[in-house]
N, C-alpha and C positions, 0 to 999 in steps of 0.2 A: 549853858553848857560851855565849859572851858575849852579854849582852842587847843588842838594837838600841837605839841612842840617836838620838832625833829632836830636832833643835835647836828650841828654843822660838822662836816668831816674834819675840818681843820681843828675844831675843839677836841674831837675824839683822838686825833693824832697827837695833839699836845698832851692830853691826859694819859695817853699810852706810855709816855716817857716815865711816868710815876711808877709803872709796874716793872719796867726794865730794871734788872739788878735785884729784884725782890723775888722771893719764893712764893709760888702759888701752889696750893694743894688742891687736887681734884679728887674728891672722895667718891669712888665708884667709876668703873671703866666700861660702862655699857654703851648703848647707842649714842647718847648725848655726851657722856663723860669722855669717851675715847676721842670724839671729834673735837671737843673743847681742848683736851690735853694736847692733841697733835697740832691743832691750829695755833694754840698759844705758844707751844715750843718753837714752831716754825716762824713765829713772830718775834722770837728772841727772848722769850720769858722762861725762867727756870721753873720746872714743873716737878712736883713729887705726886705720885698717885697713891692714894690710900684705899685700903679695903681689908677684907678678912684674909688672913694669912693663907688659908687653904683654898681661896676662890680661884676659879679658872680665869676670871677676868684679870685678876692681879698678875697671874702667871703670864697672860698675854701682854700686859703692860710692860712687864719685865723683859720679855722677848723683844718688844718693840723699842727697847732702849731707855725706858724711864726708870728713874729711881723710885722704888716702891717701899712702902712701910705699912704697918697696921694703922688703923684709923686715928687713934690718939697721937701716935708718933708723927704722922704726916701733918695733923692739925697743929701740933706744937711748934713746927719749924716754919710755918707759912705766915705771910702778911695778909694773904687773901685765901680763904678756905671756901671752895666751891662744893656745895652738896649736890652731887649728881646721882642720887639714889632715888628709888621709887617713893612716892609720897607716903605710902603706908609704912615705910621703914623709918621715917624722920623722927617720930615720937620716941622711939626706943633708942635710936643711934645719936641723935643730935645732942642730948645732954653730955655724953662723953666727949663729943667734939668740942662743945663750948667750954667744958671744964679744962681741956688740954690747950686751948688757944691762948696766945699771948694777949695781954690786956689791950694792946693797941691794934690787934688784928681785926679784919673785917670778915663777916660771914656772908656768903653768897648763895642764892637759890636760883633754880631754873624755872620755878613756878611759885606763885604766891600762896598756894593752898595752906601749907602748914603754919605759916606766920599769920595769915589773915584769919584762919578759923581756930587759932589758939592751940594747935597740936604741939607747937614749939614756942617756948618763951625764952627770950634772950635778954641778958642784963643790959641796961641802958648804956653801959660803958662800951659795949661792942657794937660796931657799925653793922647794919644789916642791909643788903642790897639784893637786887634781882636783875638778871639778864636772861631774857626768855626769847631764844631764836624762834621765829615763826616758820618752823619747818622741822622735819626730823633730822637727827644727827647725820644721817647719810647725805642729805642735801647740803647741810652746813659744811661738811667736809668736801664734797664734790665741788661746790662753788668756790671754796677757798683755794683748792688746788688749781682751779681754772683762772685764779686771779680775781675772782669776783667775791660775792658775799650774799647773804640773805638778811633781811631786816630783823632787828631784835627790839623787844620792849625792854626798857630800863626803868627801874624804880629804886628809890632810897627809902627804906622803912624808918631807919634811925641812923643818925650820923655818928653815934658813938663818941669816943674821946676826941676825935678830930674830924669834923664834918667835911672839911675841904678834901682831906685825904681819902675819906670814904667815897665821896663823889668821884674823885679822880681814879681810884682803883676800879670802880664800876665801869666808868667810861673806857678805861684802858683795857679792861676785860672784854667789853663789847667790841672794841676796835680790834683787839688781838685775835678774836675768832673770825674776823672778816666783815662784821656788820657795819663798820665804819664806811666800807665801800658801797653799801647799799642804803642803809638808813637805820638810825638809832632813835627810837620813838619813846619819849618820856611818858610814864604812866604811874599808877600806884599799885601796891600789892592787891588792894581790894579790887580795882578795876580789872587787873590782869587775871586774877583768880576767878572772878565771877563770870567774865566774858568768855574765858577759856573753857570753863566747865559747861557753860550754856551752849557754846558752839559745838563742843564735843557731843553733848547729849542730844541736842535738838536737831543738829544737821550732820556733822562730820562722821560720827561713829554710831550714835543711837538712831536718829531719824533716818539717815541714809541707809543704814543696814536694814532697818525694818521695812523701809519702802522697797528696797531691792527684793527682800525675801517675799513680801506680800505680792509684788508684781509677778515674780517667778511662779509662786504657788497658784495664782489666779490663771496664768497662761497654761500651766500644766493641767490644772483642774478642767480647763476648757478643751483639753485634748491636743494641745500643741506639743511638739517634741521638746524634751527637757534641754537638749543642747541649744536649740533655737531660743528657748525662753531665757536661758542663762546668757547667751550672747547679747540678746536685746536689752535685758534688764540689769545686767551686771557688767559684762565685759565693756560695753560701749560707754559706761559711765566715765571712764578715764578720758575718752576722746572729748566729751563735752566739758568735763572738769578742766582739761588742759586749755580748751578754748576760753572758758571763763577766767582762768588764771592769767592767761596771756593777753586777753582782749577786754575783759570785763563782761558783765551781763549783756550790755548793749552790743558789744562786739560779737559775742557768741550768737545773739539773735540774727545779726547780719550774715553770719557765716553758715547758718543752717538753711535747709530748704524752706520754701514757702509753705509746703505741707506741714513740716515740723513746727514752724512758727505759728500757723493757724491752729494746729492741734494744741500747742502749748497755751495759746491765748484762751482757748475755750476750756480745756481740761484742768489746767493748773489751778485756777481759783475754785473749781469744784472739789478738787482733792484737798488743797490747803484752804479750807473754809474757816468760818468764824469759830467753829468748835475746836478745830486744830489749833488755831491761834490762841484760844483760851487755855488749852492744855499746855501750850508752849509757855504762856505766862505763868502757869502753875509751876512748871519746871524751874523757871527763873526765880520765882518766890521761894521755892524749896532750896535753891542754892543760896539765895541772899540771906535767908534766916538761919542758915547753918544746919538745916535738917539733913541735907544730902551729906555734908561732911561728917555729921554724927553717925549716920548709917554706915558710911564707908569705913570710918575708923573702927566701929563695932565689928564690921565684917572682917576687917584685917586682923583684929585682936582674937577672933574666933576661928582663924584658919581659912578665911575667905570662902565660906560655903556658897554665898550668892554668886561671887565672881567665878568660882570653879564650875558651878552648875550652869551658868550662862555659857561659858566656854565649851563645856561638854555638849550642850545642846547645839551650839553652832557647828562643832566638829562632826556631828552625825547628821546634819541637815541634808536632805536629798539633793540640794543644789551643789553640794561639794563634789559629787561624782562627775556631772557634766563640766564643772569648772576645771577639774583635773584634765579631762579630755581636751578641752579647748586650749588650756595653757600648754599642753604638750605639742600643740600645733605651732606655737610661737617660738621660733628659733632664738630670739633674743632673751628668752627666759631660761634657756637651757644652760 
């Protein structure tokens, strides 16, 4: 297993000088795109925001003082073009971006999905890079404003016509959004895409959501009040997750009660047993062999019936009602 390489902050700062004086296009002004655009602008980089002319996000970018243009126009004037659009849009939109780019420009992604799984093919003459902050756009922006940053993964898929320049632009981008203050971790498009998908599906969004719903349903079936079930099985997840994030798994264990530690030691392996681990390995193989990417692209091309159905099911789940009641009690959410 190759060692993890973390870019020294001094190297990131030096690389950032390459981006100064150049135009960077951010295509898409959503959660991540807006944070990248704002952070880069405040790092002294000239930004143009690209999007559909009629989009509300582009109107917002204009109100917030950015030069805005349609997607091909913004790509045509930039040395670095950052694609901050949903993965399912890349296959349709990226060809027009690539066709408009200058031959010496570099194409940047926030996630390795489209390149690794072949949804987007880029001529070898164009550099292709990845900068993936390990957190949502809101966190990226908040930490930057505080003078801090969150770590980002960085990868170079192809160097294009000038490999040194491509590398420097990627490092400058990562530093410009604040990640040089925290950590820039080198990886590959493959490793970023596959680990990100596996983490989302098995733990962060898939596994965690299903575990919460199952636990809630079991308590309610057993006669416990829905509000109590929601509080125990959903609301308190954040407190434990914060402990894990701040202190690690071992630190979390030391911070909880003896009763909680004993229960976790006994029940955890019974719930996450060999059969669960086997299914998790199946999920990983499904990602690695491209089956998941194929299904997702098919769903997107057909109007996302699977995705929309899953969201509709979540929206009407019985636990949403006690969740609203509990959140109304929390003044910091108002």
